[in-house]
C-alpha positions as CSV (number, residue, x, y, z in Angstrom):
1,X,9.0,-97.2,31.8
2,X,12.7,-96.7,31.5
3,X,12.4,-95.6,27.9
4,X,9.9,-92.7,28.6
5,X,12.1,-91.6,31.3
6,X,15.2,-91.4,29.1
7,X,13.3,-89.6,26.5
8,X,12.1,-86.9,29.0
9,X,15.9,-86.5,30.2
10,X,16.8,-86.0,26.6
11,X,14.2,-83.4,26.0
12,X,15.1,-81.6,29.0
13,X,18.7,-81.6,28.1
14,X,18.1,-80.3,24.5
15,X,16.0,-77.5,26.0
16,X,18.6,-76.6,28.5
17,X,21.3,-76.5,25.9
18,X,19.0,-74.5,23.4
19,X,18.6,-71.8,26.1
20,X,22.1,-71.7,27.0
21,X,23.0,-71.1,23.4
22,X,20.4,-68.3,22.7
23,X,21.6,-66.7,26.2
24,X,25.1,-66.8,25.1
25,X,24.3,-65.2,21.8
26,X,22.3,-62.5,23.4
27,X,19.1,-63.6,21.5
28,X,16.8,-63.5,24.4
29,X,16.8,-59.9,24.5
30,X,16.4,-59.6,20.9
31,X,13.4,-61.8,20.9
32,X,11.8,-59.8,23.7
33,X,12.3,-56.7,21.7
34,X,13.2,-54.6,24.7
35,X,15.1,-51.5,24.2
36,X,19.0,-51.9,24.7
37,X,19.2,-48.3,26.0
38,X,17.5,-47.0,28.9
39,X,16.5,-43.3,29.2
40,X,19.1,-42.7,31.9
41,X,21.8,-44.4,29.6
42,X,20.6,-42.2,26.7
43,X,21.2,-39.2,28.9
44,X,24.6,-40.2,29.7
45,X,25.4,-40.7,26.1
46,X,24.2,-37.3,24.9
47,X,26.1,-35.6,28.0
48,X,29.2,-37.5,27.0
49,X,29.1,-36.4,23.3
50,X,27.8,-32.9,23.9
51,X,28.7,-31.8,27.4
52,X,26.6,-29.6,29.4
53,X,23.7,-30.4,31.7
54,X,20.6,-32.6,30.9
55,X,17.5,-30.7,31.8
56,X,14.9,-32.8,30.2
57,X,14.8,-36.6,28.9
58,X,11.6,-38.2,27.5
59,X,10.6,-40.9,25.1
60,X,8.6,-39.8,21.9
61,X,7.5,-41.3,18.8
62,X,8.8,-39.9,15.4
63,X,7.7,-41.5,12.2
64,X,6.0,-44.2,14.2
65,X,9.4,-45.1,15.8
66,X,10.3,-44.6,19.5
67,X,13.3,-42.4,20.3
68,X,14.7,-40.6,23.2
69,X,15.0,-36.8,23.1
70,X,17.5,-35.4,25.8
71,X,17.5,-31.8,26.2
72,X,21.0,-30.4,27.1
73,X,21.9,-26.9,28.1
74,X,25.6,-26.1,27.6
75,X,26.9,-22.4,27.9
76,X,23.4,-21.1,27.5
77,X,22.7,-23.1,24.3
78,X,19.9,-25.5,24.3
79,X,20.4,-28.7,22.2
80,X,18.0,-31.6,21.8
81,X,19.6,-34.9,21.1
82,X,17.9,-37.8,19.7
83,X,19.0,-41.2,20.8
84,X,17.9,-44.7,19.3
85,X,16.7,-46.8,22.1
86,X,17.6,-50.1,20.1
87,X,21.3,-49.5,20.0
88,X,22.1,-46.0,21.9
89,X,23.3,-44.3,18.5
90,X,22.9,-40.6,18.4
91,X,20.3,-39.9,15.3
92,X,20.9,-36.1,14.9
93,X,24.6,-34.9,15.1
């Protein structure tokens, strides 16, 4: 009986340590494949890069890959900025 209890404690300890390591490395978000950047954050990135006012923000699919398209108006000029949801990078300069 003592032996089984010790094994269960060891197994729980290994599971806890593994979870802490994965969490510290940020792997849990990567395994879940959730976008790192939200639509709101993508709008902020585009606005910081190009100024102006965000008038439209949407998620679209381009070449079977999801991207955020942020429409900005600046001094009467309209610009569509594409943002990668995985890392927040601007895809079109």
